[in-house]
Residue frames as qw, qx, qy, qz and C-alpha x, y, z in Angstrom:
[[0.318, -0.040, -0.838, 0.441, -6.24, -0.95, -16.21],
 [0.467, -0.619, -0.363, -0.518, -9.51, -0.92, -14.29],
 [0.272, 0.092, -0.656, 0.698, -9.09, 0.27, -10.72],
 [0.446, -0.678, -0.509, -0.286, -11.77, 0.33, -8.04],
 [0.002, -0.389, 0.462, -0.797, -11.63, 2.82, -5.17],
 [0.545, -0.437, -0.715, -0.036, -13.20, 1.26, -2.08],
 [0.111, -0.407, 0.325, -0.846, -14.65, 3.47, 0.68],
 [0.334, -0.320, -0.861, 0.211, -16.48, 2.61, 3.89],
 [0.309, -0.710, -0.292, -0.562, -19.53, 4.20, 5.50],
 [0.731, -0.651, -0.201, 0.053, -18.20, 3.34, 8.98],
 [0.682, -0.145, -0.001, 0.717, -14.77, 4.93, 8.54],
 [0.017, 0.904, 0.210, -0.372, -14.76, 8.74, 8.99],
 [0.187, -0.573, 0.482, 0.636, -11.63, 9.31, 6.89],
 [0.276, 0.159, 0.850, 0.420, -12.94, 7.03, 4.16],
 [0.157, 0.774, 0.609, -0.070, -16.25, 8.88, 4.18],
 [0.099, -0.815, 0.076, 0.565, -14.37, 12.17, 3.97],
 [0.193, -0.311, 0.686, 0.629, -12.46, 11.04, 0.86],
 [0.247, 0.428, 0.848, 0.194, -15.65, 9.60, -0.61],
 [0.132, 0.849, 0.380, -0.344, -17.42, 12.95, -0.34],
 [0.047, -0.687, 0.366, 0.626, -14.63, 14.61, -2.33],
 [0.216, -0.072, 0.858, 0.460, -14.69, 11.89, -4.96],
 [0.147, 0.539, 0.819, 0.130, -18.44, 12.33, -5.41],
 [0.080, 0.649, 0.147, -0.742, -18.72, 16.12, -5.62],
 [0.651, 0.678, 0.317, -0.127, -20.29, 17.09, -8.93],
 [0.259, 0.884, -0.359, -0.152, -17.21, 18.93, -10.19],
 [0.321, -0.507, 0.796, 0.075, -14.84, 16.13, -9.24],
 [0.686, 0.216, 0.693, -0.051, -17.00, 13.44, -10.84],
 [0.577, 0.789, 0.124, -0.171, -17.34, 15.41, -14.04],
 [0.253, 0.847, -0.466, -0.043, -13.57, 15.72, -14.38],
 [0.109, -0.481, 0.866, -0.082, -12.47, 12.29, -13.23],
 [0.442, 0.021, 0.874, -0.203, -14.70, 9.33, -12.40],
 [0.622, 0.554, 0.446, -0.327, -17.40, 9.93, -15.02],
 [0.467, 0.789, -0.286, -0.280, -14.94, 10.64, -17.84],
 [0.098, 0.536, -0.838, -0.036, -12.82, 7.51, -17.42],
 [0.894, -0.033, -0.330, -0.300, -13.56, 3.85, -17.99],
 [0.550, 0.296, -0.677, 0.388, -10.56, 3.03, -15.81],
 [0.010, -0.174, 0.604, -0.778, -12.02, 4.21, -12.49],
 [0.536, -0.484, -0.573, -0.387, -14.90, 3.02, -10.36],
 [0.121, -0.356, 0.536, -0.756, -15.99, 3.99, -6.85],
 [0.638, -0.337, -0.663, -0.201, -17.67, 1.52, -4.48],
 [0.275, -0.500, 0.432, -0.698, -18.87, 2.02, -0.93],
 [0.591, -0.160, -0.790, 0.022, -19.23, -0.76, 1.65],
 [0.529, -0.680, -0.005, -0.508, -20.86, -0.88, 5.09],
 [0.910, -0.363, -0.079, 0.185, -18.00, -2.49, 6.98],
 [0.341, -0.798, 0.385, 0.314, -14.42, -1.83, 8.03],
 [0.580, 0.684, -0.361, -0.257, -12.17, -2.05, 4.98],
 [0.030, -0.498, 0.867, -0.014, -9.63, -4.63, 6.23],
 [0.493, 0.063, 0.823, -0.275, -12.51, -7.14, 6.46],
 [0.648, 0.515, -0.106, -0.551, -13.75, -6.75, 2.86],
 [0.692, -0.068, 0.703, 0.150, -13.67, -10.04, 0.93],
 [0.126, -0.197, 0.659, 0.715, -12.81, -10.55, -2.71],
 [0.058, 0.399, 0.869, 0.288, -16.26, -11.86, -3.59],
 [0.012, -0.743, -0.508, 0.437, -17.94, -8.71, -2.25],
 [0.063, 0.717, -0.181, -0.670, -16.49, -6.47, -4.98],
 [0.783, 0.604, 0.037, -0.141, -16.63, -6.55, -8.79],
 [0.849, 0.004, 0.203, 0.487, -13.60, -7.81, -10.69],
 [0.155, 0.978, -0.129, -0.053, -10.88, -5.24, -11.36],
 [0.730, 0.455, -0.336, 0.382, -7.17, -5.04, -12.11],
 [0.366, 0.119, -0.532, 0.754, -6.43, -3.30, -8.80],
 [0.406, -0.766, -0.477, -0.144, -8.20, -2.09, -5.66],
 [0.244, 0.329, -0.354, 0.841, -7.34, 1.02, -3.66],
 [0.450, -0.647, -0.608, 0.098, -8.87, 1.11, -0.18],
 [0.090, 0.576, -0.101, 0.806, -9.27, 4.66, 1.13],
 [0.690, -0.464, -0.544, 0.116, -9.09, 4.58, 4.90],
 [0.325, -0.893, 0.195, -0.242, -8.17, 6.12, 8.22],
 [0.671, 0.239, -0.564, 0.419, -4.89, 5.47, 9.96],
 [0.611, -0.777, -0.066, -0.138, -4.68, 5.27, 13.74],
 [0.772, 0.089, -0.256, 0.576, -1.40, 6.19, 15.38],
 [0.439, -0.682, -0.221, 0.541, 0.61, 8.86, 17.12],
 [0.265, -0.355, 0.287, 0.849, 1.86, 10.93, 14.18],
 [0.514, 0.695, 0.205, -0.459, -0.17, 13.06, 11.75],
 [0.171, -0.372, 0.734, 0.542, 0.63, 11.70, 8.28],
 [0.801, 0.356, -0.114, -0.468, -0.65, 10.24, 5.05],
 [0.435, -0.368, 0.819, 0.069, 0.22, 6.56, 4.67],
 [0.799, 0.328, -0.287, -0.414, 0.09, 3.79, 2.10],
 [0.304, -0.399, 0.863, -0.058, 0.85, 0.09, 2.28],
 [0.507, 0.062, -0.778, -0.366, 0.23, -3.30, 0.72],
 [0.752, -0.354, 0.134, -0.540, -2.08, -5.71, 2.53],
 [0.774, 0.127, -0.618, 0.051, -1.34, -8.92, 4.37],
 [0.692, -0.663, 0.191, -0.212, -0.61, -10.59, 7.68],
 [0.422, 0.598, -0.668, 0.133, 3.08, -11.55, 8.01],
 [0.039, -0.242, 0.864, -0.439, 2.48, -13.38, 11.32],
 [0.131, -0.338, -0.931, 0.041, -0.23, -15.44, 13.02],
 [0.081, 0.471, 0.437, -0.762, -2.01, -12.25, 14.04],
 [0.040, 0.294, 0.641, 0.708, -5.04, -11.41, 11.90],
 [0.004, 0.534, 0.618, -0.577, -7.25, -9.30, 14.16],
 [0.259, 0.616, -0.029, -0.743, -7.65, -6.83, 11.29],
 [0.768, 0.507, 0.023, -0.391, -8.95, -9.14, 8.60],
 [0.545, 0.585, -0.588, -0.124, -7.47, -11.66, 6.23],
 [0.965, -0.123, -0.228, 0.032, -5.76, -14.98, 6.91],
 [0.556, -0.742, 0.328, 0.179, -2.79, -15.52, 9.23],
 [0.494, -0.401, 0.622, 0.456, 0.66, -15.70, 7.63],
 [0.521, 0.490, 0.601, 0.357, -0.68, -14.74, 4.22],
 [0.114, -0.400, 0.117, 0.902, 0.08, -11.65, 2.14],
 [0.544, 0.720, 0.321, -0.288, -2.23, -9.91, -0.28],
 [0.688, 0.374, 0.304, 0.542, -1.00, -9.07, -3.77],
 [0.227, -0.702, 0.000, 0.675, 1.10, -5.90, -3.81],
 [0.581, 0.715, 0.255, 0.293, 1.48, -3.52, -6.75],
 [0.534, -0.430, 0.027, 0.727, 4.86, -1.77, -6.56],
 [0.248, 0.289, 0.413, 0.827, 4.12, 0.19, -9.73],
 [0.250, -0.751, -0.451, -0.413, 0.79, 1.56, -8.47],
 [0.593, -0.677, -0.254, 0.354, 2.25, 2.20, -5.02],
 [0.489, -0.139, 0.130, 0.851, 5.02, 4.28, -6.56],
 [0.035, 0.489, 0.426, 0.760, 2.54, 6.39, -8.53],
 [0.450, -0.779, -0.408, -0.153, 0.40, 6.95, -5.41],
 [0.634, -0.494, -0.128, 0.581, 3.47, 7.78, -3.32],
 [0.362, 0.110, 0.246, 0.893, 4.61, 10.30, -5.94],
 [0.147, -0.625, -0.447, -0.622, 1.18, 11.91, -6.19],
 [0.563, -0.739, -0.361, 0.077, 0.75, 12.12, -2.41],
 [0.631, -0.365, -0.047, 0.683, 4.22, 13.60, -1.96],
 [0.270, 0.412, 0.296, 0.818, 3.53, 16.47, -4.36],
 [0.150, -0.407, 0.098, -0.896, 2.83, 19.47, -2.05],
 [0.548, -0.409, -0.730, -0.013, 1.39, 17.23, 0.66],
 [0.327, -0.751, 0.073, -0.569, -0.07, 19.02, 3.71],
 [0.770, -0.535, 0.314, -0.147, 1.27, 16.17, 5.93],
 [0.138, -0.526, 0.821, 0.177, 4.32, 13.91, 5.92],
 [0.877, 0.230, -0.202, -0.372, 3.89, 10.90, 3.63],
 [0.193, -0.496, 0.843, -0.083, 5.24, 7.50, 4.68],
 [0.726, 0.062, -0.614, -0.304, 4.91, 3.90, 3.55],
 [0.646, -0.443, 0.476, -0.400, 3.97, 1.44, 6.27],
 [0.051, -0.236, 0.968, 0.071, 4.99, -2.18, 6.63],
 [0.563, -0.159, -0.645, -0.491, 2.44, -4.75, 5.47],
 [0.020, -0.132, 0.769, -0.625, 0.24, -5.46, 8.48],
 [0.472, 0.235, 0.623, -0.577, -3.47, -6.19, 7.91],
 [0.436, 0.361, 0.802, 0.193, -6.11, -7.65, 5.61],
 [0.931, 0.131, 0.189, -0.284, -7.64, -8.27, 3.25],
 [0.312, -0.501, 0.759, 0.276, -5.56, -11.15, 1.91],
 [0.622, 0.212, 0.754, 0.019, -7.81, -13.16, -0.45],
 [0.485, 0.784, -0.003, -0.387, -7.85, -10.84, -3.49],
 [0.841, 0.139, 0.369, 0.371, -6.21, -12.27, -6.60],
 [0.417, 0.714, 0.104, 0.552, -5.40, -8.77, -7.90],
 [0.401, 0.148, -0.376, 0.822, -3.30, -6.05, -6.21],
 [0.359, -0.829, -0.420, -0.090, -4.68, -4.23, -3.17],
 [0.398, 0.244, -0.247, 0.849, -3.34, -0.99, -1.72],
 [0.299, -0.790, -0.489, 0.218, -4.39, 1.00, 1.34],
 [0.257, 0.421, -0.025, 0.870, -4.13, 4.81, 1.27],
 [0.458, -0.627, -0.597, 0.203, -4.85, 6.45, 4.62],
 [0.042, -0.756, 0.095, -0.646, -5.31, 9.72, 6.48],
 [0.687, -0.351, -0.525, 0.360, -3.71, 9.71, 9.92],
 [0.370, -0.027, -0.914, 0.163, -3.74, 9.80, 12.70],
 [0.086, 0.197, 0.610, -0.762, -6.46, 11.62, 14.70],
 [0.231, 0.632, 0.736, -0.064, -10.26, 11.92, 14.40],
 [0.082, 0.812, 0.046, -0.576, -9.72, 15.61, 13.66],
 [0.034, -0.460, 0.648, 0.606, -7.53, 14.85, 10.66],
 [0.277, 0.228, 0.918, 0.170, -9.81, 12.07, 9.45],
 [0.212, 0.752, 0.614, -0.108, -12.57, 14.62, 8.96],
 [0.095, -0.637, 0.152, 0.750, -10.59, 17.57, 7.58],
 [0.680, 0.655, 0.267, -0.192, -12.12, 18.32, 4.19],
 [0.289, 0.842, -0.413, -0.192, -8.88, 19.57, 2.67],
 [0.298, -0.418, 0.856, 0.058, -7.13, 16.29, 3.51],
 [0.657, 0.308, 0.676, -0.129, -9.92, 14.22, 2.01],
 [0.547, 0.810, 0.040, -0.207, -9.85, 16.34, -1.13],
 [0.029, 0.757, -0.628, -0.175, -6.05, 16.12, -1.39],
 [0.453, -0.175, 0.874, 0.028, -6.06, 12.31, -1.12],
 [0.662, 0.536, 0.486, -0.198, -8.92, 12.03, -3.62],
 [0.432, 0.853, -0.206, -0.209, -7.07, 14.09, -6.21],
 [0.143, -0.635, 0.750, 0.113, -3.81, 12.21, -5.60],
 [0.567, -0.004, 0.824, -0.011, -5.22, 8.72, -6.07],
 [0.648, 0.678, 0.306, -0.163, -7.10, 9.70, -9.22],
 [0.230, 0.860, -0.416, -0.184, -3.94, 11.30, -10.61],
 [0.332, -0.447, 0.828, 0.069, -1.98, 8.13, -9.82],
 [0.659, 0.256, 0.704, -0.067, -4.47, 5.80, -11.49],
 [0.548, 0.812, 0.066, -0.189, -4.73, 7.95, -14.60],
 [0.095, 0.801, -0.577, -0.127, -0.93, 7.91, -14.80],
 [0.667, -0.265, 0.695, -0.032, -0.78, 4.13, -14.37],
 [0.816, 0.483, 0.319, 0.009, -1.37, 3.54, -18.08],
 [0.334, 0.881, -0.333, 0.024, 1.75, 5.53, -18.99],
 [0.935, 0.042, -0.218, 0.277, 4.81, 3.32, -19.26],
 [0.284, -0.903, 0.322, -0.030, 7.62, 4.13, -16.82],
 [0.854, 0.379, -0.329, 0.138, 10.67, 2.56, -18.41],
 [0.287, 0.545, -0.573, 0.540, 13.06, 3.66, -15.65],
 [0.633, -0.481, 0.271, -0.542, 11.04, 2.24, -12.75],
 [0.403, 0.199, -0.883, 0.133, 12.44, -0.75, -10.86],
 [0.732, -0.453, -0.200, -0.468, 10.49, -2.91, -8.39],
 [0.257, 0.340, -0.772, 0.471, 11.46, -4.08, -4.92],
 [0.705, -0.585, -0.380, -0.133, 10.33, -5.75, -1.73],
 [0.052, 0.692, -0.428, 0.579, 11.78, -4.58, 1.58],
 [0.802, -0.316, -0.491, 0.127, 12.95, -6.18, 4.82],
 [0.536, -0.169, -0.410, 0.718, 13.75, -4.80, 8.26],
 [0.021, 0.259, -0.045, 0.965, 13.29, -1.52, 10.04],
 [0.210, 0.207, 0.627, -0.721, 10.32, -0.15, 11.99],
 [0.358, 0.567, 0.735, -0.095, 6.63, -0.16, 11.10],
 [0.279, 0.922, 0.072, -0.260, 6.82, 3.38, 9.70],
 [0.812, 0.055, 0.324, 0.482, 9.21, 2.80, 6.83],
 [0.110, 0.950, -0.025, -0.291, 10.54, 6.30, 6.28],
 [0.336, -0.543, 0.627, 0.446, 13.94, 5.01, 5.11],
 [0.431, 0.228, 0.805, 0.339, 12.39, 2.86, 2.38],
 [0.267, 0.854, 0.424, -0.140, 9.97, 5.67, 1.51],
 [0.036, -0.874, 0.251, 0.415, 12.78, 8.15, 0.93],
 [0.370, -0.303, 0.759, 0.441, 14.83, 5.64, -1.03],
 [0.452, 0.490, 0.733, 0.132, 11.86, 4.84, -3.29],
 [0.225, 0.930, 0.219, -0.190, 11.27, 8.50, -4.11],
 [0.131, -0.827, 0.402, 0.371, 14.94, 9.28, -4.73],
 [0.238, -0.370, 0.831, 0.339, 15.78, 6.22, -6.84],
 [0.625, 0.225, -0.363, -0.654, 12.68, 5.46, -8.96],
 [0.138, 0.053, -0.983, 0.106, 11.98, 2.25, -7.06],
 [0.651, -0.295, -0.233, -0.660, 8.44, 0.93, -6.80],
 [0.054, -0.241, 0.867, -0.432, 7.98, -0.82, -3.45],
 [0.623, -0.267, -0.612, -0.406, 5.54, -3.67, -2.89],
 [0.772, -0.550, -0.319, -0.019, 5.60, -5.55, 0.41],
 [0.092, 0.657, -0.520, 0.538, 7.58, -4.23, 3.37],
 [0.814, -0.338, -0.466, 0.070, 8.37, -6.79, 6.06],
 [0.208, -0.853, 0.292, -0.379, 9.33, -4.95, 9.24],
 [0.212, 0.424, -0.816, 0.331, 11.88, -6.29, 11.71],
 [0.510, -0.144, 0.586, -0.613, 8.98, -7.38, 13.93],
 [0.848, 0.245, 0.063, -0.465, 7.48, -9.68, 11.28],
 [0.689, 0.447, -0.571, 0.004, 10.53, -11.81, 10.45],
 [0.586, -0.514, 0.550, -0.300, 11.02, -14.67, 12.91],
 [0.122, -0.272, 0.947, 0.120, 12.16, -18.29, 12.93],
 [0.435, 0.306, 0.800, -0.277, 8.53, -19.40, 12.77],
 [0.520, 0.728, 0.386, -0.226, 7.53, -17.50, 9.65],
 [0.255, -0.479, 0.506, 0.670, 10.48, -17.25, 7.28],
 [0.384, 0.367, 0.775, 0.342, 8.17, -18.54, 4.53],
 [0.160, 0.888, 0.342, -0.264, 6.62, -15.07, 4.48],
 [0.206, -0.626, 0.408, 0.632, 9.86, -13.84, 2.88],
 [0.280, 0.108, 0.817, 0.493, 9.05, -15.92, -0.20],
 [0.164, 0.735, 0.658, -0.021, 5.52, -14.50, -0.31],
 [0.079, -0.795, -0.018, 0.602, 6.89, -10.94, -0.34],
 [0.076, -0.349, 0.646, 0.674, 8.27, -11.76, -3.79],
 [0.098, 0.229, 0.920, 0.302, 5.63, -14.13, -5.10],
 [0.035, 0.748, 0.649, -0.134, 2.61, -12.05, -4.01],
 [0.077, -0.664, 0.077, 0.740, 3.47, -9.00, -6.10],
 [0.553, 0.546, 0.520, 0.354, 2.47, -7.73, -9.56],
 [0.732, 0.492, -0.469, 0.044, 4.87, -6.86, -11.11],
 [0.897, -0.297, -0.178, 0.276, 7.36, -9.17, -9.41],
 [0.214, -0.929, 0.274, 0.124, 10.24, -7.37, -7.67],
 [0.829, 0.407, -0.246, 0.295, 13.76, -7.81, -8.99],
 [0.233, 0.507, -0.490, 0.670, 15.38, -6.05, -6.01],
 [0.646, -0.583, -0.481, 0.101, 15.32, -6.68, -2.28],
 [0.058, 0.711, -0.269, 0.647, 16.03, -3.67, -0.07],
 [0.720, -0.373, -0.523, 0.262, 17.37, -4.47, 3.39],
 [0.252, -0.895, 0.146, -0.339, 17.51, -2.02, 6.28],
 [0.653, 0.328, -0.596, 0.333, 21.01, -3.08, 7.29],
 [0.051, 0.252, -0.630, 0.733, 20.82, -1.74, 10.83],
 [0.584, -0.104, 0.209, -0.778, 17.16, -2.62, 11.24],
 [0.930, 0.037, -0.243, -0.274, 17.33, -6.41, 10.96],
 [0.686, -0.551, 0.475, -0.006, 19.06, -8.95, 13.21],
 [0.023, 0.582, -0.745, -0.324, 22.10, -10.66, 11.73],
 [0.366, 0.025, 0.930, 0.017, 20.59, -14.16, 11.66],
 [0.493, 0.642, 0.538, -0.233, 17.48, -12.95, 9.84],
 [0.221, 0.809, -0.300, -0.454, 19.50, -10.71, 7.56],
 [0.121, -0.382, 0.869, 0.290, 21.52, -13.72, 6.45],
 [0.422, 0.308, 0.848, -0.085, 18.33, -15.78, 5.95],
 [0.425, 0.784, 0.240, -0.384, 16.67, -13.05, 3.87],
 [0.125, 0.715, -0.537, -0.431, 19.78, -12.59, 1.72],
 [0.267, -0.148, 0.936, 0.173, 20.00, -16.34, 1.10],
 [0.445, 0.514, 0.714, -0.165, 16.34, -16.59, 0.10],
 [0.334, 0.836, 0.011, -0.435, 16.49, -13.53, -2.12],
 [0.016, 0.583, -0.710, -0.394, 19.57, -14.82, -3.91],
 [0.363, 0.102, 0.925, 0.049, 17.88, -18.22, -4.37],
 [0.407, 0.692, 0.560, -0.204, 14.94, -16.40, -5.98],
 [0.564, 0.387, 0.360, 0.634, 17.21, -14.39, -8.26],
 [0.056, -0.971, -0.208, -0.100, 16.76, -10.93, -6.72],
 [0.469, 0.455, -0.273, 0.706, 19.48, -8.32, -6.40],
 [0.533, -0.672, -0.424, 0.290, 20.02, -7.38, -2.73],
 [0.230, 0.670, -0.070, 0.702, 20.59, -3.73, -1.93],
 [0.484, -0.351, -0.530, 0.602, 21.88, -2.54, 1.45],
 [0.067, -0.790, -0.252, -0.555, 19.96, 0.53, 2.69]]
């Protein structure tokens, strides 16, 4: 599987990770010894990168900053569940998730991480890639974005995950998730404890009467396709819970109450 790491010159956290990926020792032991990995740098914010601007690959990992209130390392699939698309991509369209790659990255990041690791709900572009896209981020302050040890840790983790992606994981199951807050700590913990690879996470804020079609996309826009749907039972209104369960059952997924 050919994976491209995408970094940005205008993103301080991305530039930090890029510097670790391009140190002579790191290149000699990872990027330059593998046909599976490639590193590309762009001169724009990563959510606005378009498919045609990058070479063809089997998957793309965007290495980025995360803005927020809590110091953490985050990862998430790409896409806009609602009409809002201020951060790239098309409205009401999801990118292609990779629950298998996300699980490997989550596992690698969680191994002796210097910060809490949490999966975020799907919430920004790009959306036009035909192959899986995954954001991996350093959060949440300018100080953390530029900490060398964090950039080095993320660089090592994503390389470890991609190298491991060619090894078959026979016990890994795949899921999409519905409900709960933007920081999906409940789904994150469940994924790590139960060998579940998570693709798209639709938070409680993104499921409304006007965009229930996005629930279908959470299944369809995923490679591999999920066979399970995880629902935050207390984190989704009853009417939407019933709608999600109905759609998931129509699509043949097993619904799990979390």
